[in-house]
N, C-alpha and C positions, 0 to 999 in steps of 0.2 A: 551949528558948530560941528567942527569935525569931532569924530569919535576918536578915544585914546589910541587904538590900534589900526587906524586907517593907514593903508599903505601896506600893511604886513599881508603877505600871500602866505596862505597855509594849503598843503596838498594832503588830503585826509583819506587815507586808504582804510580807515577803521569802521567797523560795523557794530551793530547791536546799541550798547549803551556808554560804557566809559570813554571810549574815544569820540564818539559823536556828541556826548555831554560837553566834554572839553572843548571840542571845536565850535560847539553852539555858543559857549560862554564867550570864546574869542571873537566869534563872529557878531554877538550882541555888541561887543565893545570896538567893532569897526573893522576886523580883520576880514579879508576876502577868503572864503573857503571854497575850494574846488573838491568836492565830495566825489571819489572814485568808487564806483559801485560795479559788480560782477554783473553779467548778463541777466542772472535771476534777481538781482537787487540786493540790497542790505535785507538781512534775514528778517529784520523787524517790519519789513513791508508785509510780511504774512502772519505776524503775530496778532492774532485776534479771534474771536471778536473782542471788541466793536471794531467796525469798519464804516466808512463814511465814502460814498462813490469809489469804492476799491481801494481806498487809503486806509492803513490801520491808524487806530489811535496811538499806539505805541510810536510808530514811527513819525506820525506827526508832531509828537510831544518834544522831540529833541534834535529836529533837523531844520529849523528856521534859518533864514539868512545864508542860506548855501546853493552853489551851484552844482548839478549833478552831470558828471560824465560817465558813460558806461565804457569800461575796458575789460577785456577778457585778457588778464595778466598771463594766460597759457599761451596766448598767441605773440609771436615775435614782433608783429607789426605794432600791437597795443603796448608791448613792453618798451618800445621805442618812445612811443607817444608819453608813456608813464615818465621815463627818463627826461623827455623833454620838458614836461610840466615841472619835475623836480629841479630843472636847472634854473628855472625863474621862480621858484618859491623861497620863501624864508624859513619855513617850518615843514616837516613832514610828520604825519602820525600814522602809526599803523598798530594793528592789534591780531597779527597772524600767529599762529602757534610758532615757537621759535624754530628757525630754520628755514621757515617758509618764505619769509622776504628775500632770504640769499637765494633760495630755488628759482624765485621769479626774477631775480636781477635787479631787485629795488632794496636791498639792504643799505645800511649806512655806509659801508665801505664802497658799494658800487655807486651809490648817488653823490658821495663827497668827491668823486673824481669829476662830476660835471658841475657841482657845486661846493666849493671848498669852505662856504661859511654856513652851511645848512645845519639848523638845528632839527634833529631826529629823535622823536620819541616812540619808543617801542611799549606797548602794553601787552602784556599777558597773564596768564593764571598764576605763574609762580616764577617768573623772571627768566631771563635769558641763560642762566646756569644753575646749577644746584642739584640735587638729588631729584626734586620734583619737577624739574625742567619741562619734561615732555607729557606732564598730565594734563588732560583737557581742563581747561579753567572756565568755571562758570560762577556766577554770585554765589548760588546756595553752596557750592562745594566750599568756597573761600569763607562763607559764613560758618560753615561746620568746623572747619579745620582751625580757624583763627580763634576758637574759644567764645565767639559772639553768641552761637545758639545755646552754649552750655550755661550761659549767663542769663538768658532771656527765657520767660515763662515763668508760671508760679512755682512757689518752692516744691510742691508736691506733684507738680505736673511734667509734662515732657518738655525737653528742650524745644525751642520755638526759634524760627528765623524771624527778622523783623519784617515790618509789613510792607517795606520798599527794599529795593535791592541795595542795601547800604555799601557792599564791598565795591560794586560797580560804580556808585555814585561818588564814593570818596576817592576811588581812583582817578576818577575823571576830574575831580577837583584838584588833586596833586599833580595831574598831568598838566592842567593849566598854569598851576603855580611854578612847576619846574620849566615849562615853555617860557613864561614870563621872565624867570630868573635868568635863563640862558640868553635871551634876547638882550637883556639889560647889560649882560657882560659882553655880548657882542657889541653893542651900541657904545660902549665905553672903550671899545677898542682893543679888548682883552680876549677877544673870542674869534679871531679871523680864521681859525681852523674849524670854526663850527663847534657842536656839541652833541654828544649821544646820551640820551636819557632812557633808563631801563626801570620801567615800573610794572609791579605785579599786584593783582587784586589781594592775594594772600598777605602780602607784605603791608599793603595799605591798610587792610582791615584790621591786622594785628595792631598796627600803630594807633588805632582809635581806642584802644581799650584803656589806655591812659590811667586814670587815678585807680581803676579796678586793677590793673596790672600792678601799679605801686603798691596797693594792698597786700597783694601776694609777694611781692619781692621783699617787703618789710616784714611781713608776718610769718611767710612760708606756709601758711595754712590753706586749705581747699576753699575755693570762692563758691558760696552758695549761690542759689538764684533767690532774688528777693521779690519777683513779681514787679508790680507797680511801686513798691517801696525803694529806698535809697540805701545803699550798703553802708554809708556814713553818717546820714543826717536823720533825725527822728524828731517830730512827724514829718514826713516827706513822701507822700503816697497819695494814692485815690481812696475816697472815701464814699460810701453809699449815703444817700440822702433819702428824703421821704419820697422823692420823685425821681431820682436817677443818680448821676455821679459828678462828683467834683474832685479836684486834686487840690492839696493843701502842701505848700512848700515853705515850712517853717525853718528859715536859714540862720536863725541867730537866737539868742535867750530873749532879747527884747521883743521879737515877734511871737516869741513863745508866752511870754508874759501877757502880752496884749490878747492872746487868743485865749488863755486861761479866764481873763475878765469877761470876755465874750461868752464864755461857756459857763459863766457863773461859778467858777472854781477858781478864783484868784490864789488860794491856798496852794495850789499845784506848782506856780513859779516859785514857792520857798521850800517845797517838798523835797529833801535830799535825794530822792529817786528820780525827780524829774528838772532839777533846777538848772543843769546844765546838759549841752547836747551829748556830752561824754556819758552823764547819767541816764539821760533818756534813752542813749543807743543800748545801755546795759539792762534798761527796763522796758525794752522797745514793745514786748507784748502788752504789758501793762498799759502804759499810757496810750498806745494806738487803740487798744480796746475801750478805755475810757472816752476817747474821743469819738470813736465811731458810734458808741451807743448814744451819744447826745445828738450828733450830726442826723440821725434817722428821724429826728423829732420835727424838722421843717424841711420844706423844698429846696431845692438848689439854689434858686435865685435869691431867697431869704438869705442864706449863707453867703452868697458871693457878695450882695450888697453890704452886709454886715462887715464882713472881712476887709473888703476894700475900703470901706470908710475908716477902718482902724490901721491901713497899711499892712495888711497881712496878705502875703502872696497866696493867690489861689485862682481857680479857673473852671469853667464847665467843661466837660469832654465834649467838644464839638465834632461833628462830622465834617468831611470836606465841603459839601454843598452849603453847610452853615457857615464855615469859616470864610469862604470865598464871597458869600453874600453880606458879610459885615462891612459898615461903614468904613471900619479902620482898613480893611482890605481893598476896598475901593480908593480910599485916599492915598494909599502906599502903591497902587497900581500893581498888585500883585497878580492880577489876571489881564493878559493881552489880547486883543482880537485881531485877526488877520484874515485876508480874504484869499481863497485858494480857488484856482481856475475850475475845478470840478467838485470839490467839497462845498465851495461856498464860505461864507463868513464863519469862523468857529474860533473859540477860545482856547488859550493856553497858558500854562503858567509862565509868569514874566520872570525876568531877571532881577534878584534882590538888590543889586549894586546900584547906588545912587551917586551920580556925579553932579556937582553943582554946575558944571560946565554944559550940561544938555542930558536930556533923557534918552535912555537907551532903547526905548520902544519906538522912537522917531524912525520912519522909513524902512520898518521891517518887512521882509518878504517871507512868502510862504514856504514850507517844505517843499522841495522840488519833486516833481515827477520824474520816474526813473530815466535818467539820461537827457533830461531836458535841455541842458545846457550844452550838449555835446558838439553840436554844428557850430555854435558861437565859439566855443574854446579850440577846436580843430582850425576854426579861421584865424584866431588869433596866433596860432602856432605857424601859420603860413601855408596851409594845406589849401588846395583850389577846389573850385566847385565839384568838378568831376570826381576828383579823389574821393572827396567827401561823399558823393552819391555812391560811389562803389563802396565805401567803407560802410554806409548805412544799410546796404544790402547784406552785409555780413552780421548786422545788428538789428534785426526786427524788433527786438524788445524795446528799443528806444522811444520814448513817449513825448509829446509835446515839442519836438524839436523844431526849429526855423524851417 
């Protein structure tokens, strides 16, 4: 079965995470991705350890289903190649600092001359305009400025970043959404002039604060850190057991009543301090303290079994190796295996989208070696064998080319 984006050509100048994540998602759904790398390669090729056969785990995680071509965009010759590739593309994505694409001659205004219907997506730390425009943009900086770090961590502890690069990841998802929306508009015949998309890590991360931001807008009160607890729902947090930690997510009063019965205190469900979520929120320390004391009496699995049988939302706190080893993960194909020419067979996280028409894991290709597809791409552009041979002499960094 054809994948949904089959026939869409994406020219990808992006590096590191947000752009490459976006293009990997598009590639999983069938888009053809030409990844343009500088002679030194995407920075994440060097981000390690761990490495396997010289390839970094970081790079391997977000670059499957792509072709790699090396272009030195400071070279006029390679700029011409870049514009030729853009002329054949449906989408261009880049994450240079603002102004860099224009200096290299591959900005939207330059490329729409050769491709009027181009969808062009720019990703930066702080956007193409505004007071922060020229600040270097990294995920950690965006997490700090966005308010996310101030909200993360224990109430009496230091601010903490999330355990994964949330600003980069969210921006990559927004980029994929925006590109698909722009393509849809074009296919309806409403976008013959193409579309320019401006995305920023900071904007994307701020937008993710959602209900927490609404708490502030309505109350005008400072936002405290709650650690593993919830700012609006009680009890909804992590609890220690006799042998570990579980999370308990009581989302309504019916679930709370069943929890009270399980804990042998049915009277709590009628107690005016605890009978509604609003009351429990006002007496957070009291009810969570009472629950916490009882949960330490038995091991985690005892409580998980007892709560699940009563429809009380709960879970053990698993490590990554534990969750990917579960039968559920295997059933849902959360891990994909791919064969790499130098690394060999390795696992990577799959795409969570499931289409009835076919599996996205079918026919996946491994992350490319640096410039691996350069010769093939140059041939498709019409360059002859001797020209390509001379070009390769200027690009000794190219790996695995034909």
